[in-house]
C-alpha distance (Angstrom), angle and dihedral (degrees) to the residues before:
residue distance angle dihedral
M1 . . .
F2 3.82 . .
N3 3.81 99.8 .
G4 3.75 113.0 110.3
K5 3.95 90.8 3.7
T6 3.71 131.4 120.2
I7 3.80 113.3 -123.8
L8 3.96 127.5 -171.7
I9 3.75 125.1 -161.6
T10 3.74 120.3 -162.4
G11 3.77 112.0 -152.2
G12 3.77 84.9 20.7
T13 3.84 96.3 159.7
G14 3.81 93.1 60.0
S15 3.76 126.4 97.5
F16 3.81 92.5 -90.4
G17 3.76 92.3 43.2
K18 3.76 96.0 52.6
Q19 3.76 90.3 47.3
I20 3.75 96.0 50.9
V21 3.78 91.9 46.6
K22 3.78 89.0 54.2
T23 3.84 91.8 47.2
I24 3.77 94.9 47.6
F25 3.84 92.7 50.3
E26 3.80 92.1 48.2
R27 3.79 95.2 48.2
Y28 3.93 105.7 29.4
K29 3.70 145.5 32.3
P30 3.79 104.5 -131.7
K31 3.78 121.0 -171.2
K32 3.86 86.4 -130.1
L33 3.68 140.8 -13.1
I34 3.80 119.0 -151.8
V35 3.80 123.0 -159.4
F36 3.79 108.7 -156.2
S37 3.87 116.8 -170.3
R38 3.86 145.2 125.4
D39 3.82 100.1 -120.1
E40 3.88 114.2 87.7
L41 3.91 91.6 -176.1
K42 3.76 91.3 55.3
Q43 3.75 91.7 46.9
F44 3.86 91.4 48.8
E45 3.82 89.2 52.4
M46 3.77 93.5 46.3
S47 3.82 89.0 49.3
Q48 3.86 87.9 61.0
T49 3.80 88.1 64.2
Y50 3.78 96.4 35.8
P51 3.85 109.1 26.6
D52 3.80 114.7 -173.9
S53 3.79 87.4 -129.5
R54 3.90 89.6 69.9
Y55 3.81 102.1 24.6
N56 3.82 133.6 49.4
I57 3.74 89.7 -116.2
R58 3.76 134.6 126.4
Y59 3.82 130.5 -169.1
F60 3.82 118.9 -139.7
I61 3.84 121.3 -168.6
G62 3.77 107.0 -146.8
D63 3.79 148.4 122.2
V64 3.81 124.0 -124.5
R65 3.82 85.6 -136.4
E66 3.86 87.7 75.1
E67 3.77 112.5 71.6
A68 3.86 92.4 -174.1
R69 3.85 91.2 60.6
L70 3.67 91.5 45.8
E71 3.74 90.0 54.8
D72 3.71 91.4 54.0
A73 3.84 91.3 48.6
F74 3.86 95.4 48.2
R75 3.82 95.1 53.9
N76 3.82 107.2 129.0
V77 3.83 92.8 -5.0
D78 3.82 118.3 144.6
Y79 3.84 101.8 -167.1
V80 3.74 134.3 21.7
I81 3.84 124.5 -161.0
H82 3.70 109.6 -164.4
A83 3.82 112.1 -152.5
A84 3.84 101.8 141.9
A85 3.88 115.4 114.8
L86 3.70 146.6 126.6
K87 3.78 99.7 -104.8
Q88 3.85 110.6 167.9
V89 3.79 107.6 105.5
P90 3.81 95.8 -150.1
A91 3.79 92.5 47.0
C92 3.85 91.4 50.1
E93 3.80 91.5 48.7
Y94 3.80 91.0 52.0
N95 3.83 96.3 40.0
P96 3.82 100.0 34.3
F97 3.80 101.0 162.3
E98 3.76 92.3 44.8
A99 3.75 87.2 59.1
V100 3.84 91.4 48.4
K101 3.83 90.1 49.4
T102 3.91 90.7 55.5
N103 3.67 104.5 30.3
V104 3.80 101.6 35.1
I105 3.77 110.5 22.1
G106 3.79 87.3 35.1
A107 3.76 89.2 58.6
Q108 3.81 93.4 51.8
N109 3.79 89.9 48.9
I110 3.79 90.0 53.4
I111 3.81 90.9 50.8
R112 3.78 94.6 49.3
A113 3.82 93.8 44.9
A114 3.72 93.2 47.8
I115 3.79 92.5 50.8
K116 3.78 92.0 48.1
Q117 3.81 93.0 50.4
N118 3.80 95.3 41.3
V119 3.76 97.0 -120.5
K120 3.83 108.3 -178.6
K121 3.80 101.0 -140.5
V122 3.76 137.2 6.9
I123 3.77 122.5 -170.3
A124 3.87 120.4 -173.6
L125 3.74 128.2 -156.8
S126 3.82 115.7 -126.0
T127 3.80 133.3 177.0
D128 3.91 136.3 -128.5
K129 3.81 83.9 -113.2
A130 3.91 88.7 73.5
A131 3.79 89.5 68.8
N132 3.91 107.1 90.5
P133 3.77 91.3 -22.2
V134 3.81 122.7 -144.1
N135 3.87 98.4 178.3
L136 3.85 132.5 51.1
Y137 3.80 92.9 -108.3
G138 3.71 92.0 59.3
A139 3.83 92.5 43.0
T140 3.77 90.4 53.4
K141 3.85 92.6 48.5
L142 3.83 91.3 47.6
C143 3.76 88.7 52.6
S144 3.80 89.8 47.0
D145 3.81 90.9 50.6
K146 3.79 90.1 52.0
L147 3.82 90.6 50.7
F148 3.67 93.6 51.7
V149 3.85 94.9 46.7
A150 3.85 90.7 46.2
G151 3.89 88.0 47.2
N152 3.69 88.2 80.0
S153 3.79 91.3 66.6
M154 3.92 87.8 57.0
T155 3.77 94.6 58.0
G156 3.82 97.2 69.0
D157 3.77 107.0 174.1
L158 3.80 93.4 -11.3
V159 3.73 125.5 111.5
T160 3.88 102.8 -115.3
K161 3.77 118.8 112.9
F162 3.84 127.3 -174.9
S163 3.81 132.6 -158.0
V164 3.77 139.9 160.2
V165 3.77 135.9 -132.3
R166 3.84 115.8 -155.6
Y167 3.81 120.4 -171.8
G168 3.78 141.6 152.7
N169 3.87 137.2 -102.2
V170 3.73 116.1 -39.9
I171 3.74 100.9 -124.4
G172 3.87 115.9 -134.0
S173 3.82 93.4 16.9
R174 3.81 116.5 142.1
G175 3.89 91.5 -103.7
S176 3.70 95.4 48.6
V177 3.82 133.7 103.9
I178 3.82 92.9 -102.9
P179 3.84 96.4 73.8
F180 3.84 91.0 37.4
F181 3.84 91.5 55.7
L182 3.87 91.4 42.9
K183 3.79 88.4 59.8
K184 3.74 96.2 43.6
R185 3.77 96.8 49.1
K186 3.78 92.0 75.7
E187 3.80 85.0 67.3
G188 3.77 92.4 55.6
V189 3.94 91.7 -127.5
L190 3.75 125.0 90.6
P191 3.83 117.1 -160.6
V192 3.80 108.5 -139.2
T193 3.75 118.9 -175.6
D194 3.88 95.4 -148.8
K195 3.88 128.6 -10.1
R196 3.77 89.6 -141.0
M197 3.93 95.1 55.4
S198 3.74 119.8 123.5
R199 3.78 134.0 -176.6
F200 3.73 141.3 -172.3
S201 3.76 115.9 -111.5
I202 3.83 136.8 -157.9
T203 3.84 134.4 165.6
L204 3.66 121.5 -115.9
Q205 3.81 92.2 -117.8
A206 3.91 92.7 48.4
G207 3.82 87.9 51.5
V208 3.75 91.6 52.9
D209 3.85 91.9 45.7
F210 3.73 91.5 51.2
V211 3.82 94.3 50.2
L212 3.77 91.8 50.9
D213 3.83 90.5 46.8
C214 3.89 91.1 50.3
L215 3.74 91.4 46.2
E216 3.77 89.2 58.8
R217 3.87 97.5 43.7
M218 3.85 99.6 38.6
H219 3.83 121.0 117.9
G220 3.83 93.3 -176.2
G221 3.80 128.8 -89.9
E222 3.75 98.8 47.6
V223 3.89 129.5 126.9
F224 3.66 107.4 -149.4
V225 3.78 119.3 -155.8
P226 3.94 121.4 -175.6
K227 3.82 122.3 -139.8
I228 3.83 100.6 -118.3
P229 3.75 134.3 159.9
S230 3.77 129.0 -91.2
Y231 3.87 128.2 -138.5
K232 3.68 135.8 -162.4
L233 3.71 116.2 -120.9
L234 3.84 89.9 -136.5
D235 3.83 90.1 57.3
V236 3.85 89.7 55.2
A237 3.86 88.0 54.8
K238 3.78 91.5 46.9
A239 3.87 91.2 49.8
I240 3.79 93.4 51.4
A241 3.66 103.1 36.3
P242 3.88 114.2 5.4
D243 3.82 93.7 173.5
A244 3.77 95.3 48.3
Q245 3.86 124.0 112.6
I246 3.79 112.1 -110.1
D247 3.84 113.6 -133.7
E248 3.79 109.0 -163.8
I249 3.84 104.6 -152.4
G250 3.75 102.8 171.0
I251 3.85 135.4 -110.9
R252 3.74 113.7 -54.3
P253 3.79 123.9 -132.0
G254 3.84 111.8 -75.0
E255 3.80 94.7 20.8
K256 3.74 130.8 120.7
L257 3.81 127.3 -145.5
H258 3.89 87.9 -134.6
E259 3.72 130.9 15.1
L260 3.76 123.9 -119.5
M261 3.82 127.2 -156.4
I262 3.75 104.2 169.4
P263 3.95 116.5 30.2
E264 3.74 119.1 -146.0
D265 3.93 90.0 -112.7
D266 3.81 87.7 64.4
A267 3.77 95.5 53.0
R268 3.80 93.1 94.6
H269 3.72 89.8 58.3
T270 3.74 99.3 43.3
I271 3.81 129.5 96.1
E272 3.69 122.8 -164.6
F273 3.77 127.5 -139.7
K274 3.78 134.1 -179.0
D275 3.77 95.5 -86.0
H276 3.90 106.5 8.5
Y277 3.75 147.1 25.5
V278 3.83 128.2 -125.6
I279 3.90 118.4 -151.9
Q280 3.78 102.1 -155.6
P281 3.84 124.2 -143.2
D282 3.78 118.5 -108.7
F283 3.76 93.7 -126.3
I284 3.75 130.3 140.6
W285 3.70 92.1 -134.0
W286 3.82 94.0 52.5
T287 3.75 113.0 106.8
K288 3.84 91.9 -122.7
K289 3.70 105.7 -116.7
T290 3.80 95.0 -51.8
H291 3.82 103.6 111.4
L292 3.87 92.8 41.9
I293 3.83 94.6 46.2
E294 3.80 87.5 48.7
K295 3.85 89.4 58.7
G296 3.83 91.8 58.0
G297 3.87 104.3 -80.9
T298 3.72 126.9 131.3
L299 3.77 128.6 -149.7
C300 3.87 112.3 -107.6
P301 3.74 114.9 -118.5
D302 3.81 122.4 -109.5
G303 3.69 110.8 -85.7
F304 3.77 95.2 32.6
S305 3.82 119.7 141.3
Y306 3.81 132.6 167.8
K307 3.71 108.8 -133.3
S308 3.87 132.6 165.2
D309 3.84 93.8 -128.0
T310 3.87 95.3 51.6
N311 3.75 96.1 39.9
S312 3.80 117.4 131.5
E313 3.83 95.0 -141.7
W314 3.81 123.2 62.5
L315 3.78 136.6 175.0
S316 3.72 116.4 -117.9
I317 3.80 123.6 -135.2
D318 3.85 85.8 -107.8
D319 3.89 89.9 51.9
I320 3.84 88.5 53.0
K321 3.77 92.0 47.0
G322 3.86 87.7 56.5
F323 3.90 89.6 52.9
V324 3.74 88.9 49.2
K325 3.69 93.0 51.0
D326 3.86 91.5 49.9
F327 3.78 90.6 49.2
Q328 3.71 91.7 52.9
T329 3.89 90.5 48.6
E330 3.75 88.1 57.1
H331 3.72 95.2 39.6
P332 3.86 108.6 33.6
E333 3.82 92.3 176.9
Y334 3.78 86.2 75.4
K335 3.95 95.5 58.9
C-alpha cells in the first residue's frame, strides 16, 4: 500500500523514526517520504545516511505545536505516522504544560491539518502509560489517544481516518534500563526500584512492523495493542550482572509496579486476535464488532485486562542476555 504514496513521519529523527524510514525504503517504493522534526542537527545527520539525492526523501523543520507548519507539510501526503512526543516521565512532571503543548495540543493540530489537507490515514503512537495513567506523560498520551479516536467524528464525509497504536517499552533502546545497568555494573551494585516490578517489552523492529500492519488494516477509531512478552526487572539485573549486589531503592514518583495496556473497563470494547488486540471506539457509526469478529477476532470477556504481571508470555534471562548482546553490538561503548 506504500508504493507510489507519500508518507510523512513526525518525530522522524528519533529511534522509531529512523527505523521506520529504513524499513520503508527496504520494503517499498514510496513516491516521497517526509521526515518532520524540530532538530536540524539530527536531520543533517540522518541525511548523511539517506541523502535526498539518492532517496525520495525530504526533511522538514517544524514543530507539531504549529498547525500552520503542519498544513504546509501535509500537502499531498497520503499517510501520516505520528511519533513526535515529549516522552521522558521526569521531564514531563517538571515541565507539565510543555508536555501538554506537544502531546495534546500537538495531537489536535495534526488532526486539523490532516483533515484540511485530505490525508487518507493517520496513525499515532501511544504508550502503555496511557492506560489508567499515574504520571503526566501517561495522562497527556491518554488525552492524545482520545483526540485521535474522536477525530474520526470530525471528518464527516471526508477521507481522513485516525487510529492509535499502543505498545510497551522498547527493550534495548538508549533510554531503557539495559544501558543504565551496563553502566552501573562496573560499580558492583545495581539500583532496582522494586524486585517485584514487571514491564511489557517490544523490539524496535517489531514496533515498526506492527505500526505498518495496523496502518494497512485500520478502519479508523481503533486502538491497536500487540501481544508482547513481559520481563521482570530483577531478571534484567541478573542477565547483565549476576554477581552484583541489588540495592532496592523504591518506586519513583509516576511509576507503576506493573504496566497495564488494556484496562478492565475497556474489555467490553476489546476484540482479541492471534497476535494483537483491538480496542474499538464507542461510536454510533462503528459497526459494533461485526466486521472485526468476521475476520477471526473474539470479544474479550468482562473483567479482562492486559497487564505485564499476569501476561502469559515472559522473557527468560537468556532472552534478555540476547538483547543485551545486540545492544552492545550496536553501541560498542557499552561493552
